[in-house]
Backbone as numpy.savetxt, mean C-alpha at the origin, in Angstrom:
# Nx Ny Nz CAx CAy CAz Cx Cy Cz
-14.51 -5.42 43.53 -13.99 -5.49 42.76 -14.53 -5.37 40.94
-16.05 -5.59 41.11 -15.56 -5.23 39.48 -15.45 -3.78 38.82
-15.49 -3.18 40.18 -15.04 -1.61 39.15 -13.19 -2.32 39.08
-12.76 -2.74 39.41 -11.58 -3.05 38.54 -11.23 -4.56 37.90
-11.95 -5.44 37.83 -12.20 -5.60 36.11 -12.95 -4.83 35.41
-13.72 -4.69 35.28 -14.20 -3.68 34.51 -13.36 -2.33 33.62
-12.71 -2.35 34.72 -11.66 -1.07 34.36 -10.56 -2.13 33.48
-10.45 -2.99 34.14 -8.97 -4.31 33.13 -9.44 -4.09 31.86
-10.90 -3.89 31.53 -11.51 -5.05 30.63 -12.17 -3.63 29.79
-11.78 -3.17 29.84 -11.40 -1.48 29.09 -10.43 -1.16 28.78
-9.42 -0.85 29.35 -7.71 -0.97 28.87 -8.07 -1.67 28.67
-7.65 -3.30 28.36 -7.50 -4.15 26.96 -8.12 -3.73 25.69
-9.37 -3.60 26.25 -9.42 -3.23 24.87 -9.16 -2.05 24.00
-8.54 -1.05 24.87 -8.24 0.07 25.04 -7.12 0.25 23.82
-5.88 -1.32 24.83 -4.45 -1.65 23.71 -4.95 -2.17 22.44
-5.90 -2.55 21.89 -6.19 -3.71 21.02 -6.17 -2.59 19.73
-7.30 -1.87 19.98 -7.76 -0.52 19.21 -6.90 -0.10 19.17
-6.01 1.09 20.09 -4.67 1.37 20.07 -3.59 1.13 18.71
-2.99 -0.07 19.03 -1.73 -0.80 18.50 -2.59 -0.47 17.29
-3.81 -1.45 16.86 -4.23 -1.23 15.57 -4.16 0.09 15.17
-4.23 0.64 15.29 -4.07 2.03 14.93 -3.42 2.66 13.81
-2.47 2.47 15.48 -1.13 2.37 15.16 -0.23 2.50 13.19
-0.40 0.33 14.01 -0.35 0.12 12.49 -0.82 0.33 11.45
-2.25 0.30 11.57 -3.05 0.85 10.40 -2.64 2.16 9.34
-2.07 1.36 8.54 -1.81 2.79 7.17 -0.48 3.18 7.16
-0.03 1.96 8.35 1.70 1.99 7.53 1.96 2.35 6.28
3.24 3.85 6.19 3.51 3.14 4.57 4.20 2.44 5.10
4.31 1.62 3.07 4.35 0.54 2.94 3.98 -0.78 2.79
2.64 -0.74 3.68 2.63 -1.82 3.91 0.65 -1.29 3.65
0.58 -2.51 3.38 -1.27 -2.70 2.80 -2.03 -4.23 3.44
-3.45 -3.93 4.06 -4.16 -5.16 4.92 -4.49 -6.15 3.40
-4.77 -5.25 2.48 -4.59 -6.44 0.67 -3.99 -6.95 0.07
-4.41 -8.34 -0.69 -3.23 -9.22 -1.23 -2.97 -8.11 -2.96
-2.28 -7.92 -3.37 -2.44 -7.01 -4.11 -1.82 -8.43 -5.14
-3.12 -8.18 -5.92 -2.78 -9.75 -7.68 -3.87 -8.63 -8.75
-4.18 -10.07 -9.75 -3.91 -9.31 -11.09 -5.88 -7.68 -11.22
-6.33 -8.70 -10.94 -7.76 -7.98 -10.46 -7.53 -6.39 -9.85
-6.89 -6.14 -9.35 -5.67 -5.07 -8.42 -5.15 -4.35 -9.55
-3.89 -4.85 -10.39 -3.64 -3.90 -11.39 -4.37 -3.41 -12.31
-5.72 -4.25 -12.87 -6.76 -3.76 -13.76 -7.47 -2.86 -13.34
-7.60 -2.31 -11.86 -8.18 -0.85 -11.25 -7.13 0.33 -11.48
-6.38 0.13 -12.09 -5.59 1.45 -11.83 -5.19 2.16 -13.27
-4.94 2.93 -13.12 -5.04 3.90 -15.16 -3.58 4.18 -14.61
-3.18 4.82 -16.08 -1.94 5.56 -16.33 -2.16 6.67 -15.67
-1.25 7.85 -14.88 -1.36 8.98 -14.53 -2.10 9.13 -14.03
-3.03 8.01 -13.54 -3.57 8.69 -12.24 -3.21 9.21 -10.74
-3.35 9.83 -10.21 -2.79 10.64 -9.99 -2.38 9.88 -8.29
-0.81 9.77 -8.11 -0.53 8.91 -7.08 -1.79 9.45 -5.40
-2.03 10.03 -4.94 -3.13 10.16 -4.03 -4.00 9.79 -4.06
-4.44 9.56 -5.86 -6.01 8.88 -5.61 -5.22 7.20 -5.46
-4.19 6.86 -6.01 -3.77 5.58 -5.43 -3.20 5.02 -3.80
-3.32 6.74 -3.53 -2.85 6.34 -1.89 -4.47 5.45 -1.14
-4.75 6.56 -1.99 -6.50 6.20 -0.60 -7.32 5.22 -1.32
-6.66 4.43 -2.88 -7.22 2.84 -3.00 -6.49 2.16 -1.26
-5.04 1.98 -1.76 -4.64 1.47 -0.83 -4.70 1.23 0.83
-4.63 3.03 0.69 -4.24 2.64 2.82 -3.94 3.54 3.59
-3.10 3.25 2.67 -1.28 3.93 3.64 -0.43 4.53 2.56
0.35 5.25 1.91 1.74 5.90 1.47 2.33 4.75 1.03
3.44 4.81 0.18 4.30 3.53 0.06 5.74 4.19 0.11
6.65 3.42 0.61 7.93 3.45 1.33 8.45 3.72 -0.57
9.62 4.76 -0.02 10.21 5.57 -1.20 11.21 4.16 -1.41
11.36 3.77 -3.18 12.48 2.69 -2.89 13.53 3.47 -3.20
13.60 4.92 -4.28 14.43 4.79 -5.50 13.44 6.68 -5.79
14.53 6.88 -6.49 14.91 8.42 -6.90 15.17 8.33 -8.34
15.19 9.27 -9.45 15.54 9.01 -10.81 15.56 10.45 -10.85
16.28 11.39 -10.40 16.05 12.53 -10.79 17.51 13.00 -12.28
17.44 12.81 -12.85 18.03 12.65 -14.04 16.99 13.62 -15.75
16.03 13.30 -14.63 14.72 13.87 -16.03 14.67 14.81 -15.39
13.81 15.68 -16.11 13.04 17.31 -15.57 12.52 16.90 -14.53
12.28 16.69 -14.65 10.81 15.83 -13.12 11.27 15.06 -12.72
11.62 14.67 -11.53 12.46 13.59 -10.75 11.15 12.69 -10.31
10.94 11.16 -10.34 10.73 10.33 -10.73 10.46 9.64 -9.64
9.81 9.11 -8.19 9.43 8.36 -7.35 9.76 6.95 -7.61
10.55 5.77 -7.78 9.43 4.52 -7.15 8.93 4.84 -5.21
8.17 4.05 -5.33 7.24 3.23 -4.54 7.59 2.10 -4.10
7.08 1.10 -3.07 6.87 0.15 -2.57 5.94 -0.32 -1.54
4.94 -1.36 -1.35 4.19 -1.62 -0.53 4.10 -3.07 -0.52
4.56 -3.36 1.24 4.05 -4.94 1.07 2.70 -5.20 1.41
1.78 -6.34 1.32 0.93 -6.43 0.84 0.40 -8.10 1.05
-1.17 -8.51 2.07 -1.42 -9.17 2.27 -0.79 -10.68 1.41
-0.41 -11.64 1.82 -0.53 -13.54 1.46 1.19 -13.41 0.39
2.10 -12.13 1.16 3.30 -11.55 0.41 3.32 -11.43 -0.97
2.50 -10.20 -1.28 1.81 -10.27 -2.00 2.77 -8.58 -2.72
3.71 -7.69 -3.72 3.82 -6.68 -3.75 3.56 -6.20 -4.51
3.40 -4.45 -4.29 2.69 -3.35 -5.64 4.61 -2.46 -5.40
5.23 -2.78 -6.89 5.76 -0.71 -6.70 4.84 -0.54 -7.81
5.53 1.07 -7.73 5.45 2.36 -8.51 6.19 2.92 -8.85
5.70 3.35 -9.68 7.39 4.26 -9.85 6.01 5.64 -10.84
5.72 6.80 -9.60 5.36 8.16 -9.95 6.46 9.51 -10.77
6.07 10.68 -11.20 6.47 11.54 -12.33 5.68 12.54 -12.18
6.60 13.41 -11.69 4.81 15.05 -11.15 3.88 14.55 -10.49
4.03 13.60 -9.56 2.91 12.72 -8.80 1.78 12.84 -10.13
1.97 11.73 -10.77 1.27 11.01 -11.69 1.97 9.29 -11.81
0.94 8.96 -11.52 1.58 7.09 -11.51 1.86 6.61 -13.12
3.65 5.98 -13.96 3.55 6.08 -14.78 3.82 4.63 -15.16
4.16 4.37 -14.03 3.71 2.70 -14.13 4.16 2.21 -12.70
3.39 0.12 -12.74 3.77 -0.39 -11.75 3.22 -2.09 -12.36
3.82 -2.19 -11.67 3.47 -3.80 -11.63 3.20 -4.25 -9.81
2.55 -5.56 -10.29 2.51 -6.05 -8.87 2.85 -8.02 -9.44
3.39 -7.90 -7.24 3.76 -9.14 -8.01 2.55 -9.74 -6.65
1.91 -10.55 -7.33 0.77 -11.39 -6.21 1.30 -12.56 -5.25
0.03 -12.86 -4.54 1.03 -13.39 -3.86 1.27 -15.33 -4.82
1.38 -15.73 -5.81 1.96 -17.05 -6.39 3.01 -15.94 -6.93
3.40 -14.92 -6.87 4.77 -14.56 -7.57 4.54 -14.76 -8.84
3.26 -14.08 -9.06 3.59 -13.64 -10.65 3.48 -12.17 -10.62
4.31 -11.19 -11.50 4.39 -10.15 -12.17 3.10 -9.85 -13.15
2.14 -8.35 -12.73 1.52 -8.30 -13.44 1.76 -7.03 -13.48
1.67 -5.50 -15.07 2.36 -4.37 -15.20 1.34 -3.57 -15.78
1.18 -3.04 -15.36 0.34 -2.25 -15.22 0.27 -1.72 -16.91
-1.37 -1.39 -17.50 -1.63 -2.10 -19.11 -1.26 -2.88 -19.49
-0.85 -3.80 -19.31 -0.73 -5.16 -19.40 -1.89 -5.76 -19.21
-2.82 -6.82 -19.98 -3.71 -7.88 -20.04 -3.08 -9.30 -19.75
-1.96 -9.04 -18.16 -0.92 -10.56 -17.96 -2.01 -11.93 -17.80
-2.84 -13.24 -18.12 -3.63 -13.94 -17.77 -2.34 -14.31 -16.71
């Protein structure tokens, strides 16, 4: 009886941990809330891979501008508390970004919006 309970408890713990591992780092989602403080951490021309490390997941590709010499790719993340981040990447570098905060305010990259 104790072995069955122990096995069931271990199975439940494994199921909870493995489901979190499956959804953690899913492209286009983030556990953090994007806000003015977050956008201030970003710098123009920072590598996209550095941004991914900060967020913890890759963005979902939301568009591509193929008219320029190097294609510009648009990425989107849904963050906590209904926040969002939209980024434009050119040749692997962040060239533009906009945060939509939990209060639905928009903060662009490089602007000191209050």
